[in-house]
N, C-alpha and C positions, 0 to 999 in steps of 0.2 A: 189274352189273345193267343199266346204261343201254344197253349194246350188246346184251345178251341179250334184253331186253324191248323193243327198239325195234320200233314197229309195222311190220307188213309189208302191211297192207291198211287201207283207210279205216275199216273197222269197228273196228279196234283203236286208232284215234286217240282220245285223251282230251281233251275240253274244247274242241274246235275244230269243233263241229257246223255252224256257219254256213259255214265254208270247205268242209268235206266235202260238204255238201249241194249247193253251187254246182258243185264239180268233178264230182261224181257225175252231176248232171243234164246237164252239158255232155258228158260221156263217153257217157252212155246215148243222148242225142239226136243225137250226131255233130256238134254245133256247137261245135268246139274252137277257141278263139282261138289266134293264133300266138305270143303273148307273155304271160307271167304274172309278176306281181311279188308275192312273199310278204314281208311286213314283220312285225316283232315283236321282242321281246327275246330274249335267248339262251335256248336250251333249250326253246322252246315248240313246235317241230316244223316249222320252215320247210324244212330240207333233207329231212326225212323225208317230208313231203307231196309235195315235188318228185320224190323217187325213186318213191313209190307212183304218182304221176301218170304218170311215164315208163314204169313197169311196165304200167300199165293201157293206155297207148297202143300198146305194142309186144308185148303178150301174143299168143302164137301161136294162142290159142283165140279171138281176136277182141277188138276194142276195147270195153271196158266198165268200169264202176266196180268190178267184182269180178274181179281177175286170178286165174288158176288156181293160181298159186304152185308149179306143178310142171313147167311147160315150161322149156326151156333158157333162154329169155329171162328169165323170172321168177327163176330160180335164179341166173343170171349177174348180174342187177341186185342181188339180195340180197347176193351175194358181192363186189360192186364190181368186176367184170371184164367188163362189157358194153361192147363197142366203140362202139356207137352212142349211148351216154350219156357225153357229155364234161363232166366236172366241172372247173370252173376256180375257183381261189381268187384273187379279184381283189385281195386284200390283198398278195399276193406277185407279181402280174403287173399292175402298174399302168401300165406304159409303153405308148405308142401302138404301138410295134413289135410287142409281144406281142399286142395286139388285132388288128392287121392280119394277123399270121401266123395267128391263129385264124380270122379271117373268110375267109381264102383257102380253107379247107376246107369252107365252108358250101355251095358250089356242087355239091360231090360228093354223090351219092346215098348213103343209108345202106347199110351192109354186110349186115346181117341183118334188121333190123326194118323197120317201115313208116316210122318217123320217126327222124330224127337229132335228139336232144335235147341242148341246151346248157344246163347248169346252172351259172350264175355266182353264186358265194356272195360276200357282202359287196361287192356291186356298187358301193356308194357310194364305195369306195376307188379306183376308176378315175380317171385324170386327165381333164382337160377335153378334151384331144385324143383320148383313147381313147373318150370319149362321142361325140364328133363322128364318129369313124370307125365306131362301132357304130350310129349313128343311122339311116343310110340302109338298112342291112341289116335293122335292127329294124323299120323301117317297111314294107318290101316284101321279106320273106324268101321263099325258095323254098317251094313247097308241102310239101316233105318235111322242113322244119326247124321246130322249136318251141324257143322261148327261155323258160327258167325262171330268173328273177332272184330273189335273196334278199338282204335287207339288214336291219340293225338300226337304220338311221338314214335313213329315206326323205326327210327334209328336205334332205339333201345331194344328192339326185338332181335333175338338170335337169328343168324342166317338160316339155321336149320328149320326154324318156324316159318320164315318168309318163303322158303323154297317149297313148302307144302301147301301154300294157300294161293288162291287167286286174289291178287291185290288190286283194289280200286281206290284211287286217290280222289277224294271229293274236293272240288275247287271252292275258293272263297267267292261269294257273290259280289258282283259289281254294284256300285251305288245305283246305277240306272235300273238294274233288275230289282233291287230292294225297294226303290221308290215305286216302281210299277206295281209290285205286289202289295205294298202298303196302301196305295190308292185303291186297289181292288178290295182289300179287306175293310178299309174305312168306308168305302162305298156300300159294302154289304152291311156294315154296322151302323150306317146312317150317322157318321160322325163327321162334322165339317172340319176340313184341314187345309192349311196353306201349303202350297208346294214347297216353298222355301224351308218351312219347318220339316217337311219330310226329307229334304236333302240333308239337313243337319242331322236328323236321326240316322239316315243311311250312312253318313260318314262316321258317326259315332259307333255304329254297329260293327264297323271294320270287317265287313264280309260275312257276318253271321246273321242269318235270317231270324234265328231264335232271339238273339240279342235285340234285333230291330223291333220285333213284335213286343218284347218285354219293355223296351224303352218307349214304344208307342203307347202301351197300356199306362205307363207311368206319366207320360206327357198328357194323356187325356185326363187322368186324375188331377194332375197339376193345373191344367187349364180349365177345369170345371166342365168337362164334356165337350170341349173343342180343342183343336190343335192349332196353335199359332206360332209363328217364327219367334216372336218375343218370348213367349212362355217356354218354348223349347230351349232357346238360348239361355234363359235364366235357370232352367232346370239342369242343363248340361254344364253351365258355367263357361260356355264357349263365347268367342267374339262374334259379334254380328257381322256376317260377311257382306251385308249391304254397306257397312261403313268402309270395309276394305275396298269394295268396288268403287265407292265414291272417292276414296284416296287415289285409286288407280286412274280414274277419270280426271281428277284434278291434276295429277302429274302429267297426263297426256296433253291436257290443255295448258299446262304451265301456270296454273292458278294456285299460287302459294297461299292466298287467303283462304280459299276453299279447303285446301289440304289441312291447314292448321285448325280450321273450324271443326272439321270432322274429328281430328285428334282430340279436340276439347270435348266433344260429345262422347267420344269413347272413354275418356278418362273418368267420366262420372260412374262407370261401371267397374272401375279398377281392373282393367284387362291385363293379360299377360302380353307385354309388348314383344317378347321374343316369339311367341306364337303368332302374333299379328304380322311380324316380318315373315314368318314361315308361310302364312296365307298369301302375303303379297308376292313372295317368291313363286308360289304355285301359280299365281295368275300370270306373272311374266314368263314362266316356263311354258304355259299353255299358249300364250300369245306368240312366243317364238315358234312353237309347233304350227300354229295357224298360218304364220308367215312363210315358213319353210316347207312344211309338208301338210297342206290343208286337209288332205284325205285322212290323215292320222288323228285328227282332232275328234274327240268324243265329248259327251255331255255328262261325264261321271261326277262333276262337281255342280252341275246345274247352272253353269255360268256360260253357256255356249254363246249366247247373244252378246254378252259383255266382252268375251274374248274376241269375237269377230269385230266388234266395234273398235276395240283397242288396236287390233292388228292393222286396221285401215288408218287409224289416226297416228300411229307411231311408225318410224322407220325401223329397220332391223338393227341398225347400230344403236338406236336409242334403247331398244328392248334389251340388247345384250349389256349395255352400260348399266341400265337400271337393275338388271339381275345381279351383275357383279357387285354393285354398290350395296344392294340389299344383303347379298351373301356375306360380304365382309362386315357389314353393319351388324348382322346377327351374331357374329363372333365377337365384335367389340362392344356390344351394347351393355354387357356386364361390367365394363370398365367405366361407364359413365356414372357421374354422381347420382343421377336419377334415370331410371329406365325410360321414362317418358321423354326426358331431354335427349337421351341417346336415340330414341325412335324418331323424334322430330329432326335431329341433325341428319339422320340417314335420308329422310324425305327431302330436307333442304339441299342436301348434297346432290340428289337426283335433279333438283330444279336448277342447281348452280352449274353443273357440268354438262357439256354437250360433246359428243364425239366429233373430232376434227379429222377430216380426210386429208392426209398428207399428199401433196402433189410432188412427185419426183421428176425433176428436170435434169436430164443428162448435161453436164457441163460441156461447152464447146471444146473440141480437140485443140490443143495448143499447136500453133503454127511455128515451125522451126526452119529457118533459112540459113544455109551454110555460106560463109564468105570465103575468100581466098585463104584466110588464115584459120579456117575452121571455127570461127566464132558464130554463136547461135543467137539470134534475136527472137525473143518470145513476146507475143502479144499478151498483155496483162488484162484479160477480160473478167476474170473472177479469181478469188483466192484459191479455189480448187485447181483451176487451170494453171495458175502461177506455180503451184507446188509441183504439178506434173511436169511443167516446162522446165523447172529448175532441175529436176531429176534428169531430164533429157540433156540439158546443157552440161551437167556434170559428166554424164556418160560420154558425150561428144568430146569434151575437153580431156578426159582421162585416157582415151584411146586414140593415139595419133594415127592418122591415115597415111598411106604411102604418098610421097611427093608433097607433103604439107609440112609446115613448121609447127614446132611445139608452141602452144599458146604462150604469149609473152606476158608473164606475171612476175612481179618482183619477188625474189626469194632472198631471205636473210640467211646467208651462208657464210661461215668463217673462211677467211682467205688462207689457202694452203698453197703448197707447192704445185707445180704443173703436174698434170696427170696425163699419161699416155694410154691410149686404148690397147688392151692386150688381145682383143679379138673383135672382129667386126660384128656389130649389133644390128640385127635386122628385126624390127618390131613386126609382129603379126598384125595384119589389117583387121580392124573392127568390122564385123558384118552388120550392115543395117537391116532392120526388120523386113524380111521378105522382099528382096529386090526383084525387079523384072529382068528377064533374060535379055530383053531388047536394049537395056541401058548398060549392060556389062561392058560392051566394046567401047562405048563413049566414055564410060568411067575409067576404063583402062587407059585410054588415050590421055585423059587429064592427068592420070597418076604417073605417066611416063614423061612428064615435063621435066626439064633440067632443074636440078636442085643446087643449092649453094654447097661449095666444098666444105668438108668437115673441118672444124677448128683444130688447131694443134693441141690446145689444152683447154680443159673445161674445169672450172672450179667445182668442187664437189665436197660433200661431207664425208666423214669417215664411213667406210662401208659398214653396214649393220652386222653385228655379231649375233648369230642365232644360237640361243641356249635351249635347254630342254623344254622351257616353257613355251617356246615358239611352235612346238609340235604337239598336237593333242595327245593326251595320255592313251587314247584308244589306239593311235597309230604306233606309239612306242611299245605298247604291250602286245601288239599284233592282233588286237580285237577288231571286229568289223566296224566300219565307219559308215555313217549314213550319207545319203546323197547330198544333203545340205552342207555337211562338213567338207565333202570333196569339192564342191563348187567354190566354197570360201577359200579352201587351200589352193585352188587353181589360180585365183587372182594373186594370192601371196607369192606363189612360185613364179608367176609371170613377172611380178615386180622385182623379185629377187634376182632373176636372170638378167634383167635390165641393169640392175646395180652392179652385178658381178662382172659385167662386160668390160669394165675398165679397171686396171690395176692401180696400185698406189706405190709411188717411188719414194716420196718423202714429203714431209710437211714442215712448214715454218710457222713459228708463232707470230702471227701478225693480227692486227685488229680486224674485226669483222667489217665487211663492206655492207653498206645499206642498199646500194643500187647496183647489183652485179650485172654484167652484160648478159644478154640472152644467149642461150646455148642451143645449138642445133645438133641433132644426132645424125651420124652418118647413115644414110639410107641407100640401099641398092635399088636400082631400077627393076621394075617388074613388068613382065609382058602381060598381055591380056589373058594368056593361058594360065599364068601364075595367079592372076586375080580370080579367075573362075575356080581354080583348084582350091585356093585359100578360102573362098566364100563357101564352097561346097563342104569343106571340112569343118568349118565353125558352125555350131548350132545357132540358129537365129533366135533373137530375143523374143520372149512370149508377148503376144499381142492380146490384150483382154478381148474375149469374145463378146459380141453383142447379141442380145436375144433375137432369135430368128423368127420372123413372122411367117406362119404357115398358112398358105392360101388354101381356102376351102375348095373342094371339088364339087362340081354340080352333080346332081343325081344321075344324069345321063352318062357321066364318066365313071360311075362306080362299077368296079369289077373286082374279082377275087384277088388279082395280083396287085391291086392298089389299096388293099385293106390296111396295110401298115401305114401308108400315107394318110388314109382317112383317120385311123386311130390317133395319130399324132396331133390331129386338129380337134379331137373331141374334148369336151369339158367334163371330165369324169374324175372321181376321187373315191377313196375308201375301198370297200370290198368290191363295188362295181368296177372300179379301175382294174383290180386284180383279175376279175372275171373277163373283162374286155381284152386285157393284155394276153390272155391265153386262148383267145378265139381265133379260128381260121374261117375266113369267108369262103363258103363252098359255092354259093350260087347267088346271083342277083337277077330277078325277073321283074322288071318294072319297079314297083315300090316294095317288093317282097325280098327280104334278105334272109338267107339260110346260113347259119353258122354251125361250126363243129367246135365244141369245147374240149380242150385237152383233158382226158380222163385223169391224168396225174395231178391236175390242179382244180378238180371239181369238188373238193371236200366242202368248201364254203358256198357253193352255188345254191341258190334258191330260185323258185319260180318267179319271185318278185323282180329279180335282176333282169329277166326278159322284158317285163313291162317298163322298167326304168330305162333300159337300153333303147326301147322304142322312142321314148321322149327325147333321149340324148341325140339319137340319129335324126329324128324329125327336126329338132332345133338346128342341127348341123346343116342339113340339106335345105331347110326351109319348106319342106313338104312332108306330109304324113307318110310314114312307112310302117311296114309290119316286120316282125322279127321272129324267127323260129330257131331255137338253140337245141342242138342235140349233143349229148355227152358221149365221147368215144375217142379212140386214138386218132391223132392228127398226123398227116404226112407232109404238110406245108409248114413254113416257118411262121410262128406266131409273133406278135409284136414283142412279147417278153423275150423269146428266144433271139429275135433280131437285136434287141437292145443288149442282151448279154454277149452275143457274138461281137457286136461292134465294140463294146467295152473291152473285151479280151484282146481284140486286134489292136486297139489304141494303146493298151497297157504293154503289149508285146513290142509295139513300135517304139514306145518311149524307152523301154529298157534297152532295146537294140541300139537306139541312137546314142544313149549314154555309154554303152559299151564301146562304140566306135569313136567317141569324142576324144580328140587328141589330148586335151587337158586332163580328162579323167584317166586316160591310159598312162599319161606321164606321172600322175600321182600314184597310180598303182605300181609303176615300175620303180620310181624313185623312193617313195615313202612306204611302199608295201601296203597300200590301202586296199580295202575290199568293198566292192559295191553291194549295198544291201538292196536287192531287187524289190523287196516288199515295201520299201520306203519310197519307191519311185511312183509318182502320180502323173498321168498325162495331163497336159494343159488344154483346157477347152478353148 
């Protein structure tokens, strides 16, 4: 069949329209190059196109893209006996002497036709010296000579050869195109055939029409004049895809009995279970395409209806889970004692597991109430809220506020001699997260309430002695210190100043007391102005940001200056998100949107992005819209530029706030610390 149905004209060539169009236009216009290079895998039509091209050049009825097929030249070329068409197999004539012998005949004029055509097949097999010998002639051949080169491996050709030829890359044929041509050929041959068997042959041909016709010839002989799916499967040794389809349906229905019964029928033919898993993976892959991008689904495997059926019966989560299980099972099947057992376990795993959608519930915010002694009472609603509340309680107890007492907790301290304060200690007030200005005056009035007089002596432990280990080695060596280290040192320095506020006159060896009296620190009164100043100087504690719900705008409110607000509410991702982020809305007229794409970010832009953006905007507004995108310079701010500008401003603000933080400045002055600005990150 491959020889009988070999194309004799450009109109009969299947699947290479891009090459046929270029050659036909060159022949009809009379602008024919002197050297052509046809590349592609086996059986896609390289030599066939070269012969048709030679026939068109030398046809006795004139040079055109449609040779007459009846003149002596056309008949002789079809029969392979035309003297002016020299076909050379470079794989068997690789020596430089063979090439030189060939080139000696180039100078002679053709015997019968207008042109002498040299068809060199598998030209990449020539030696380096042969290429050098061919190079000069290929660059400046006589006007009556045309070179047609064919190869399956153009990467092995020297760049000097490639630059002197017009290169045409022939494509592999799709299974649909092969099946369509096989149906035509078998219809002309009056051979009955099952479509499923033709799909098996098309997949086995792997894009080669010649291989497909040769396999069809073999299948007809194997089937005794007819072509059936069973006979084709037995001849090719492949797995019956009907069984794989039945397994997929059984998994979709959750019918384990049916699935194992199909595996039992498959085992009678000793299949390759790894290949079976590969076929099942291909089905799940196509089902996922049908669910996500239905327009991209094709019928290259002949299972279009099956894929549509499964895409409606299964959820997207199920398909993704099945694909992942099959993918991992294909890797692990070789570790099973028997491949069939491993294959069955993969299928049973698909039946056993189901994707579970996690519901995330934000824990209720802990409620903290301050008493007169700064004690916090936390509602225990959940473990998560309890932990958060405990952190807040510790922070509240660790930082004494002005006008309040230190929490009364039993301290196990050794009894020593009386201590007298050497300097007045004034603790800095702890700033609560984001206070309102209206409550500052009332808070100041509460804090100016009379306090108890300071005690004459306070039992205390021996003041801590700071050694070299108390200071990080980076500070001692003068190296830069990160922001996290500076913040931790600020708390240590604060506690050190509180301990050093009292001197030690003497100690007496006495037994430790178990219940020491509570101690109160001397506190000076603060005015409301002091409170405002201290609260403004202390950085507020970060409050975790909550996700902000962006309200969608109606179509009537859409205008160019609100494009950034519209973009923030769009559900886009991937390359389309990058394209949308670099758009500027130029004009809105009714349902028509006109955009300008920044030319500096248009490298990845494709025409399909415009159609996808139409769907995204239509879903956003709930009404159909049209989109027109032009590439060029933009004068307004794009969403991408807006995001970068906002990020830079927040980063600069965070660095500036740390530079003016009193604790950070104290660490820089006392310990010689250096603020690493590249480690500062703004808090959302």
